[in-house]
C-alpha positions as CSV (number, residue, x, y, z in Angstrom):
1,M,-7.1,-1.8,-33.9
2,A,-4.3,-4.4,-33.8
3,I,-3.0,-5.4,-30.7
4,D,0.6,-6.0,-29.7
5,T,1.8,-9.8,-28.6
6,V,4.0,-10.4,-25.9
7,R,6.2,-13.1,-25.9
8,L,8.0,-13.9,-22.7
9,T,11.1,-15.9,-23.2
10,D,12.8,-15.6,-20.5
11,L,10.7,-16.3,-17.2
12,A,13.3,-19.2,-16.0
13,T,16.2,-16.9,-16.6
14,P,15.3,-13.2,-16.3
15,Q,17.0,-10.9,-18.6
16,F,18.1,-7.3,-17.8
17,S,19.4,-4.3,-19.4
18,P,23.0,-3.5,-18.3
19,E,22.0,-0.5,-16.4
20,I,19.9,-2.4,-14.3
21,A,22.0,-5.9,-14.0
22,A,24.5,-3.4,-12.6
23,M,22.2,-2.1,-10.5
24,R,20.8,-5.7,-8.7
25,A,24.6,-6.9,-8.8
26,G,25.6,-3.9,-6.7
27,I,22.4,-4.6,-4.7
28,A,23.1,-8.3,-4.0
29,T,26.3,-7.5,-2.5
30,L,24.8,-5.7,0.0
31,A,22.4,-8.0,0.8
32,D,25.0,-10.4,2.8
33,G,25.1,-8.2,5.7
34,I,21.6,-6.7,6.1
35,S,20.0,-7.3,9.6
36,F,16.6,-7.6,10.1
37,A,16.7,-7.0,13.7
38,P,14.0,-5.1,14.8
39,E,15.8,-2.7,17.2
40,A,18.7,-2.2,14.0
41,L,15.8,-1.4,11.8
42,R,14.0,1.3,14.2
43,A,17.5,2.8,14.9
44,Q,18.0,3.6,10.9
45,A,14.5,4.8,11.0
46,S,15.0,7.2,14.1
47,A,18.9,8.0,12.1
48,E,17.0,9.5,9.2
49,V,14.5,11.1,10.2
50,G,16.0,12.7,13.4
51,L,12.6,11.5,15.8
52,G,12.2,8.8,18.1
53,D,8.6,8.2,18.9
54,F,7.0,5.8,17.5
55,G,4.0,6.1,19.4
56,D,1.9,3.2,20.8
57,A,4.0,0.1,21.2
58,D,1.4,-2.3,20.5
59,Y,2.8,-3.1,17.1
60,E,6.3,-4.4,18.5
61,Q,5.1,-7.9,19.0
62,R,3.7,-8.2,15.5
63,F,7.0,-6.4,14.0
64,A,9.4,-8.6,15.5
65,V,7.1,-12.1,14.2
66,L,7.3,-10.7,10.7
67,T,10.9,-9.6,10.8
68,A,12.3,-12.9,12.3
69,A,9.7,-14.7,9.7
70,I,11.4,-12.8,6.6
71,D,14.7,-13.2,8.2
72,G,14.9,-16.8,8.6
73,S,13.5,-17.5,4.9
74,A,15.3,-19.2,2.2
75,M,13.0,-18.6,-0.6
76,I,13.9,-14.4,-0.3
77,S,16.5,-13.4,-3.0
78,P,19.3,-11.2,-2.1
79,I,17.5,-8.3,-3.9
80,G,14.5,-9.3,-2.0
81,R,15.9,-8.8,1.3
82,F,17.5,-5.4,0.2
83,M,14.2,-4.2,-0.8
84,L,11.9,-5.6,1.9
85,R,14.3,-4.3,4.4
86,A,14.0,-0.5,2.7
87,Q,10.3,-1.0,2.9
88,L,10.1,-1.9,6.3
89,V,12.5,1.4,7.2
90,Q,10.1,3.1,5.6
91,L,7.4,2.3,7.2
92,L,9.0,2.9,10.3
93,K,9.8,6.4,9.5
94,N,6.1,6.9,8.2
95,R,5.3,5.8,11.4
96,L,7.7,8.5,13.3
97,L,6.8,11.1,11.4
98,L,3.0,10.1,11.8
99,A,3.6,10.0,15.6
100,D,5.6,13.3,15.7
101,L,2.7,14.8,13.6
102,L,-0.3,13.8,15.8
103,A,1.7,14.9,18.8
104,R,2.1,18.5,17.5
105,H,-1.2,18.6,16.1
106,P,-3.5,16.6,18.3
107,A,-6.9,18.3,16.9
108,I,-6.4,15.7,13.7
109,H,-7.9,13.1,15.9
110,A,-11.0,15.2,16.0
111,I,-11.5,15.7,12.6
112,E,-14.2,13.4,10.8
113,I,-13.9,11.7,7.4
114,A,-17.5,12.0,6.3
115,R,-18.8,9.6,3.5
116,P,-15.6,8.2,2.3
117,I,-16.2,6.2,-1.1
118,I,-14.9,2.8,-1.0
119,I,-14.8,0.3,-4.1
120,C,-14.8,-3.2,-3.5
121,G,-14.1,-5.8,-6.3
122,L,-12.6,-9.2,-7.5
123,P,-9.1,-8.6,-8.9
124,R,-8.9,-8.0,-12.9
125,T,-12.8,-6.6,-12.9
126,G,-11.8,-3.0,-13.5
127,T,-12.0,-1.4,-10.3
128,T,-8.6,0.6,-10.9
129,H,-10.3,2.0,-14.1
130,L,-13.5,3.2,-12.1
131,H,-11.1,4.1,-9.1
132,N,-8.7,6.1,-11.7
133,L,-12.2,7.6,-13.1
134,M,-13.8,8.8,-10.0
135,A,-10.2,10.2,-8.8
136,A,-10.5,12.5,-12.1
137,D,-13.0,14.1,-10.3
138,P,-11.3,17.5,-8.6
139,A,-14.1,17.3,-6.0
140,L,-12.9,14.3,-4.6
141,R,-9.6,13.7,-2.4
142,S,-7.7,10.5,-4.0
143,L,-4.8,9.3,-2.9
144,P,-1.6,9.6,-5.3
145,Y,1.1,6.7,-5.4
146,W,3.8,8.8,-4.5
147,E,1.4,9.8,-1.1
148,S,0.6,6.2,-0.2
149,L,4.2,5.5,0.0
150,E,5.5,8.8,2.1
151,P,2.3,10.3,3.4
152,I,4.1,12.8,5.5
153,P,7.2,15.1,4.4
154,L,10.7,15.0,6.2
155,P,10.8,18.0,8.6
156,A,13.8,19.0,6.5
157,E,11.5,19.0,3.4
158,A,8.5,20.1,4.4
159,G,7.3,22.9,2.2
160,Q,10.0,22.5,-0.6
161,E,9.0,22.8,-4.4
162,P,8.9,20.6,-6.2
163,D,8.1,18.2,-3.3
164,P,11.4,15.7,-3.0
165,R,9.0,12.7,-2.3
166,L,7.8,13.3,-5.9
167,A,11.4,12.7,-7.6
168,R,12.1,9.5,-5.2
169,C,8.8,7.7,-6.4
170,E,9.6,8.5,-9.9
171,M,13.2,6.9,-9.1
172,G,11.7,3.9,-8.0
173,L,9.1,3.5,-10.6
174,R,11.6,3.8,-13.6
175,F,13.5,0.9,-11.8
176,V,10.7,-1.0,-11.7
177,N,9.7,-0.2,-15.6
178,E,13.3,-1.3,-16.6
179,S,13.7,-4.2,-14.7
180,M,9.7,-5.4,-15.4
181,P,8.8,-3.5,-18.8
182,H,5.7,-5.7,-19.6
183,F,4.4,-5.0,-15.9
184,R,3.0,-1.8,-17.1
185,R,0.5,-4.0,-19.6
186,M,-1.2,-5.2,-16.7
187,H,-1.0,-2.5,-14.1
188,E,0.3,0.8,-14.8
189,M,1.8,2.7,-12.2
190,T,3.0,6.1,-12.3
191,T,3.5,9.0,-9.7
192,W,-0.1,10.6,-9.6
193,H,-1.5,6.9,-10.1
194,V,-4.3,6.3,-7.4
195,Q,-4.7,3.1,-5.4
196,P,-7.7,1.0,-6.1
197,M,-9.9,-0.2,-3.2
198,L,-14.0,-1.5,-3.6
199,T,-17.7,-1.7,-5.1
200,P,-21.1,-2.8,-3.5
201,L,-21.8,-5.1,-6.5
202,A,-18.6,-6.8,-6.2
203,A,-19.7,-7.0,-2.1
204,I,-23.1,-8.5,-3.0
205,G,-21.4,-10.9,-5.3
206,L,-19.4,-12.2,-2.6
207,A,-22.1,-11.9,0.1
208,I,-23.6,-14.6,-2.1
209,I,-20.5,-16.7,-2.4
210,M,-20.3,-16.7,1.0
211,I,-24.1,-17.6,1.5
212,G,-23.1,-21.0,-0.7
213,A,-19.8,-21.5,1.4
214,T,-22.0,-21.2,4.8
215,V,-24.4,-24.0,3.4
216,I,-21.6,-25.9,2.2
217,A,-20.0,-25.5,5.6
218,F,-22.7,-26.3,7.9
219,A,-23.6,-29.4,5.9
220,T,-20.0,-30.8,6.4
221,G,-19.1,-29.6,9.7
222,G,-21.7,-27.9,11.6
223,F,-22.2,-24.7,13.1
224,T,-18.7,-24.0,13.9
225,M,-17.2,-24.6,10.4
226,A,-20.1,-22.2,9.2
227,L,-19.5,-19.4,11.5
228,F,-16.8,-17.7,9.4
229,P,-18.2,-17.7,6.2
230,L,-21.6,-16.5,7.5
231,V,-19.8,-13.7,9.4
232,V,-18.0,-12.7,6.3
233,G,-21.3,-13.1,4.5
234,L,-23.2,-10.4,6.9
235,L,-20.5,-8.0,6.9
236,L,-20.0,-7.7,2.9
237,A,-23.8,-7.5,2.9
238,F,-23.6,-4.7,5.1
239,V,-21.0,-3.2,3.1
240,A,-23.4,-3.2,-0.1
241,F,-26.2,-1.9,1.6
242,G,-24.1,1.1,3.2
243,R,-22.4,1.7,0.2
244,R,-25.6,2.2,-1.8
245,R,-27.2,4.7,1.1
246,L,-23.9,7.0,0.6
247,A,-23.4,10.1,-1.7
248,P,-19.9,11.5,-2.8
249,H,-18.2,13.6,-0.2
250,G,-17.7,17.4,-0.9
251,S,-14.5,19.2,-1.5
252,P,-11.6,18.1,0.6
253,N,-10.7,20.2,3.7
254,P,-7.8,22.7,2.4
255,S,-6.4,22.2,5.9
256,L,-5.7,18.7,5.4
257,L,-3.8,19.1,2.1
258,R,-1.0,21.0,3.8
259,P,2.3,19.9,4.7
260,A,3.0,18.6,7.9
261,G,5.6,21.0,8.5
262,D,3.1,23.5,8.0
263,A,1.1,25.5,11.2
């Protein structure tokens, strides 16, 4: 089977199709007036969702540090600033919708997710393929890409068919695939693509690495330096041991799959 050779000749000055180049130029003109002030981001999220309760305020200090770091960075391009702001607003919208959902259905707190399957592995070792394979089992509940972006529908869109979140995800992926046409060869992303997580074998391997790191750290810096790799190694060993004892969980609870607007 012949394998196509990909040669990238525009890494220093990326070349885009006329359509994508025009979109990027339009976005860049909007970047100058972008504000990363937390209050402005929260106000936009509230206006778009029609909700005002963000839940516990313990996130606010961390959020302020993050936005200040982004706003003060000279390494983020105008396109990057635009996309980061859009991502932050979306995350705030998700937080508003989640707080509203939990306030309307407090019984959700009591739902137990029994025996979740966790896949653990180093980058480029096949964890995505394994995750996709396991997600194909109809008895398992996996997280498709579109749902990871917008886990809860907007109040005005709850119950709509087709779900508007699918179209928004597809539109974003079209932009990514047109802007970076070779990215899908490395990591294909589709609307129903599932997001990879962790395997016991990788956890065992990492635990062994942490054992070596503990020995080296202890020899060079004493117990204090060795404490961190020791704790990480013990946690990885616990993950590996625990995952070997867990069996796949049963069919998902249908009540968990209904849109947030359903009773």
